[in-house]
C-alpha positions as CSV (number, residue, x, y, z in Angstrom):
1,X,23.0,31.1,-19.8
2,X,25.6,30.7,-22.6
3,X,28.5,31.0,-20.1
4,X,26.8,28.3,-17.9
5,X,26.4,26.1,-20.9
6,X,30.1,26.5,-21.9
7,X,31.2,25.7,-18.3
8,X,28.9,22.7,-18.2
9,X,30.2,21.3,-21.5
10,X,33.8,21.9,-20.4
11,X,33.3,20.1,-17.1
12,X,31.6,17.2,-18.9
13,X,34.5,16.9,-21.4
14,X,37.0,16.7,-18.6
15,X,34.8,14.2,-16.7
16,X,35.3,11.6,-19.4
17,X,38.8,10.9,-18.0
18,X,37.4,9.2,-14.9
19,X,35.4,6.4,-16.6
20,X,38.0,5.9,-19.3
21,X,40.7,5.6,-16.7
22,X,38.6,3.1,-14.8
23,X,38.0,1.1,-17.9
24,X,41.7,1.2,-18.7
25,X,42.6,0.0,-15.2
26,X,40.2,-2.9,-15.7
27,X,41.8,-3.8,-19.0
28,X,45.3,-3.6,-17.6
29,X,44.3,-5.8,-14.7
30,X,43.0,-8.4,-17.1
31,X,46.0,-8.2,-19.4
32,X,49.0,-6.7,-17.6
33,X,51.3,-7.3,-20.6
34,X,49.2,-5.0,-22.9
35,X,50.5,-1.4,-23.3
36,X,48.8,1.1,-21.1
37,X,46.8,4.0,-22.4
38,X,43.3,5.1,-22.9
39,X,42.3,8.1,-25.0
40,X,41.2,11.0,-22.9
41,X,38.6,13.5,-24.1
42,X,39.6,16.2,-24.7
43,X,42.6,14.8,-26.5
44,X,45.7,14.7,-24.2
45,X,47.9,15.7,-27.1
46,X,47.2,18.7,-29.2
47,X,46.1,18.1,-32.7
48,X,46.1,20.4,-35.7
49,X,42.6,21.7,-34.7
50,X,43.7,22.6,-31.2
51,X,45.7,25.6,-32.4
52,X,42.9,27.5,-34.1
53,X,39.2,26.7,-34.6
54,X,38.4,25.4,-38.0
55,X,35.7,27.0,-40.1
56,X,33.1,24.3,-40.8
57,X,31.3,24.3,-44.1
58,X,27.8,22.9,-44.5
59,X,29.5,19.9,-46.2
60,X,31.7,19.4,-43.1
61,X,28.6,19.5,-40.8
62,X,26.8,17.0,-43.0
63,X,29.8,14.7,-43.1
64,X,30.2,14.9,-39.3
65,X,26.6,13.9,-38.8
66,X,26.9,11.1,-41.4
67,X,29.9,9.6,-39.6
68,X,28.1,9.6,-36.3
69,X,24.9,8.1,-37.8
70,X,26.9,5.4,-39.5
71,X,28.6,4.5,-36.2
72,X,25.2,4.4,-34.5
73,X,23.9,2.1,-37.2
74,X,27.0,-0.2,-36.8
75,X,26.3,-0.4,-33.1
76,X,22.7,-1.4,-33.9
77,X,24.0,-4.1,-36.2
78,X,26.6,-5.2,-33.6
79,X,29.3,-4.7,-36.3
80,X,32.3,-4.0,-34.1
81,X,34.8,-3.6,-37.0
82,X,32.6,-1.1,-38.8
83,X,31.8,0.9,-35.6
84,X,35.5,1.1,-34.8
85,X,36.3,2.3,-38.3
86,X,34.6,5.6,-37.6
87,X,36.9,6.3,-34.7
88,X,40.0,8.4,-35.0
89,X,43.4,6.6,-35.3
90,X,44.3,7.6,-31.7
91,X,41.1,5.9,-30.5
92,X,41.6,2.8,-32.7
93,X,45.1,2.5,-31.2
94,X,43.7,2.1,-27.7
95,X,42.0,-1.2,-28.5
96,X,43.6,-4.5,-29.5
97,X,40.4,-5.7,-31.1
98,X,37.2,-4.2,-32.4
99,X,35.4,-6.5,-29.9
100,X,37.2,-4.7,-27.0
101,X,36.0,-1.4,-28.4
102,X,32.4,-2.7,-28.6
103,X,32.6,-4.1,-25.1
104,X,33.6,-0.7,-23.8
105,X,30.7,1.0,-25.7
106,X,28.2,-1.6,-24.4
107,X,29.4,-1.0,-20.8
108,X,30.0,2.7,-20.7
109,X,27.9,4.2,-23.6
110,X,24.6,2.2,-23.5
111,X,22.5,5.1,-24.7
112,X,24.5,5.4,-27.9
113,X,24.8,1.6,-28.2
114,X,21.1,1.1,-28.2
115,X,19.3,4.5,-28.7
116,X,15.6,4.7,-29.0
117,X,15.7,8.2,-30.5
118,X,18.5,10.4,-31.8
119,X,18.4,14.2,-32.5
120,X,21.4,16.2,-33.7
121,X,22.1,19.6,-32.2
122,X,24.6,22.2,-33.2
123,X,28.3,21.7,-33.8
124,X,30.3,23.9,-31.4
125,X,34.0,24.5,-30.9
126,X,35.5,23.5,-27.6
127,X,39.2,24.1,-27.1
128,X,39.5,24.7,-30.8
129,X,37.9,21.3,-31.7
130,X,34.5,20.7,-33.3
131,X,32.0,19.0,-31.0
132,X,28.7,17.6,-32.3
133,X,25.9,17.5,-29.7
134,X,23.5,14.6,-30.2
135,X,20.5,14.2,-27.9
136,X,19.8,10.5,-27.4
137,X,17.0,8.6,-25.7
138,X,18.6,5.6,-24.1
139,X,17.1,2.1,-23.8
140,X,16.1,2.8,-20.1
141,X,14.1,5.9,-21.2
142,X,16.7,8.4,-20.0
143,X,17.7,11.4,-22.2
144,X,21.4,12.2,-22.5
145,X,23.4,14.5,-24.7
146,X,26.3,12.8,-26.4
147,X,29.0,15.3,-27.2
148,X,31.1,13.9,-30.0
149,X,34.6,15.4,-30.5
150,X,35.4,15.2,-34.1
151,X,38.8,15.2,-35.9
152,X,39.5,16.0,-39.5
153,X,41.9,13.5,-41.0
154,X,44.7,14.3,-43.5
155,X,42.6,12.8,-46.3
156,X,39.8,15.4,-45.4
157,X,37.5,12.8,-43.9
158,X,36.0,13.2,-40.4
159,X,36.5,10.7,-37.5
160,X,35.2,10.5,-33.9
161,X,37.9,11.4,-31.5
162,X,35.9,11.0,-28.3
163,X,32.4,11.0,-26.8
164,X,31.0,12.4,-23.5
165,X,27.6,11.6,-22.2
166,X,25.7,14.2,-20.1
167,X,22.3,13.7,-18.6
168,X,19.6,16.0,-20.0
169,X,17.6,17.8,-17.2
170,X,14.0,16.7,-17.3
171,X,11.9,13.7,-17.2
172,X,12.5,10.1,-18.3
173,X,10.1,8.2,-20.4
C-alpha cells in the first residue's frame, strides 16, 4: 500500500508538467515577446532541499500549513497580490503580473481557488522536498488532494513551490 502511494504521488508530481506546459504555450501564443518558461513541479532545477531531506520541526509544519491557509484565504478574497506573495521566488518569476497568476489558478486549480472544505494531511518528503497533502472539496463537489511542494527560503520562511491536484477515489457530493 505504501509503495503504491509513493508511486502514485510521484506520478502525480510529474503529471503537473503537462497542464503547466499547456498554460505556458497559451501565454506565449498571446504574448510572443514575453520570456518563455513555466515552473515545473517537481522543480526543474535542484534546490538546497533536493540534496538531503530536511528534518521538519513542529514549528515548520505549523508554518507550512499557515502559508497554505493564508494563500487559500487570499484566493477567497480575490487578492491576487497577496496570493502570489506566498509562492516561491521561482514561481513568482513565471508571471508578469499577479492577475496572470490568479487567472492560472482560476483556470487550472479551481478546487483550491474556491474550496468548500479543506483538511490537512501529513507532510511527506518526495525527492528530498517537503510536500504537504491537503484534501479539498472543490466547488463542483469533487474531492481532490492538493500536494503542495514547499520550499524554505534563506530567511527561514516557507513558500509554495508548486501544487499538484489528484482526484480522491470515492464519491462526489
